[in-house]
N, C-alpha and C positions, 0 to 999 in steps of 0.2 A: 803461839796462836797466830794463824794467818789473819791479816787485818784488812783484807779486801775480797770482793767478789771476783772470781776469775774473769779475765777479759774474753770477749767474744771475738771472732774473726771480724775483719772490717765489713765483710758482706753481711754477716748476721747482725752486726751493730746497726748498719744502715737500714736493713729490713725492719728490725724491731722498732727502731726510732721512728721510722716513717709510719709503720702500722699503728703504733700506739698514739701517734699524733692524730691519725684518722679516727681511731677509736674514741679519742677525746672529743673530737668534733661530733661524732654520732651521739655521744652521751649528752652533750650540751643541748642539742636540739630536741631531746626527748621531752623536755618540758613544753615544747610547742606542738609536737605531734603526739597525741595521746596514744598510749600503747594498745588501747582497745579499738583502734580505727580499722584494723585488719584482722581477719581470721587467721588461725595458725597456718592454714594452707597458703596464705598470702604473705608469707615471710619476705618474699622478694619485694612486694609493694611496700611493706614496712621499711625495709632497709633502704630502698630507693628514696622514699619520702624523707627518711632521716638524712640521707646524703644531700638531697636537694636543699633541705632546710639548713643543713650545716653550712653549705656554701654561702647562703644568704646571711646567716646569723653570725658566723664566726670570723668574719673579716673585720669586725669592729676593732678599731685601734685605740680609741680614746677612753679606755678604762685602766685603772691601776692594776699592777701585778697582783696585789693582795686581793682585789675584787675578782680578778681572773681566776686565781687559785680557789677562792671560795665557791665560785660558780662551777669550776671544774670538779671540785670535791663532791658537792651536793648532787650534781648531775651525773657524775661517774657512778655514784651509788644508785641513781635512778635507772641508768641504762645497762649496767653490767652487774653480773652476780659476782661481786668482788670477793666475797668470802669463799664461794665455791672455787674460784680461780686460785685464791691464795692457798686453800687447803690442798688442791691438786698439785700446786707448785712444791709443797713440802713432801709430797710422795709418801713413802712408807714411814718417814720420820714423824708424821703427824700423829701416829698412834702412841698413846701413853704419855703425851705431853700434858703438863698441868694446865688447867683452864686459864689461869692468869697469864701463863706464858703464851698460850695460843692467842688470847685476846690481845696481848701486847704485839705479838707478831702481826696479826691482821691489821692493827692500827698502823704499824710501821710500814707494812707492805703498801697500804693505801697512801701513806705519807710519801713513800718513795716514788710512786707513780705521779702523784700531784707535783712534788717538787721537781721531778725530772721533766715532765711533759707539759705542764700547764702553759709555759711560755711559748710552746710551739703553735698555739692558737694564732699567733701573729704571722706564721710562715706561709699562709695560703697564697698561692700565686697562679690561680686559674685552673686548678685541677678539676676534673669532671669525673663523676661516678657513673658507671654504666653496668647495669645488671645483665648478666649473660644467661643464667638459668638457675633453677632450684633443684638441688639433689634430694631424692627421697631419703628421709632420715633412716639410719640403721637403728637408732635408739629412739623409742617413742618419746615425742615431745620436743626433739631437736630437729632443726632444718639447717641445711648448708646452702647459704646464698652465695653463689659464685658471681664475682664482679670483677671489673677492671677499673683502675684509676688511670686516667689519661692526663699526664703532666701538661701544664700550660705552656711549657717551652718546646713542645713538639717532640719530646723524648719518647722512648718506648713505654708502652703501657705496663702497668704493674698489676699482676693478678692478686686479688684479695678475696679470700673465702671467709664468710662470717658464719660461725656456728651459733644459731639462735635457739634458745630454749623457750618454750611456751608453757606457762602454768597459770591456770585460772584466767586465761585470756590476757595475760601480761607477758611481754617479751623481755628477755634478758640475753645479752650477748655473753657467751661463756668461753669463746676462744676466737682467735683470728689467725688465719694462715696466710702469710705473704709469700708468694712464689713457692708455695708448698711447705714453707717453714712455719710450724706452730709456735706462736708467741708463748703460750703456756708451757709447752714442752721445753722450749729454749730457756725460759726462766727457771724451770725445774732443774735443768741440767746445771745451771749456775749455782743455785741454792743448795742442792743436794751435794754438790762437790764441796762446797764450803763446810757443810755439816759433816760429811765423811772425813774431811781433812782435819776436823776438830773433834775426833773421837765419837762421832755420832750424836753430838750435843746440839739440840736446836737453840739452846741459850747462847751458844757461840755465834750463830747466825743473827740472832736478835741483837746481840751487842754490836755486831758489824753494821747491821741495818740502822741502828740508833745513831752510830757515829756518822754514817753516810748521809742520812737525812738531815742531821744537824749541820753537817758541812755544806750541803746543798742550800739549806735555808740561810745559813750565814753568808754564803757567797752571793745569793740573790739579794739579800737585804743590803749588802754593801755596794751593789750596782746602782 
């Protein structure tokens, strides 16, 4: 059995790492900016407000890592449709899997995001969010908010497109594309490769995720 998730190229690793750090920032500030403040057609206003609040809120340094992770987890759930993303990542392998296995997978998927990216809240260094335009959704209920992140060091801007789903006047981010690379698709390529290389068994991926998240938690607790 293979014991690790396949490695991405350096470019994709950098893109995904940066994008999920930004996603985390947006998730945290959702508790301050109510999801009902903007109509579905105002997805750009919603995303911009989230970004502006994130810059003000997430530069806090004087909280423990455990508290940072707790905030990250609760507000990640608030701002992102984590289960929808997680199921998409499994692709066709989600069909026919036992409920208990799916539930464990979703929990581990969330754990992996938290353990990997919560600490990146401390990495803000003057980035600015600029909304460029809103694309008309091809799928009813979703909007694509096109934005740029301008680094504080004067480096080139990074294009980030946010796919925002609106249901019952609530906003949920369901995907992020950084420089045209979908974070959900990238993760699905990794996970489905693991499953395919292990006889099509989702339980093999679950075992690997369990070890990976335990390793990350152990490493962080020893720091």
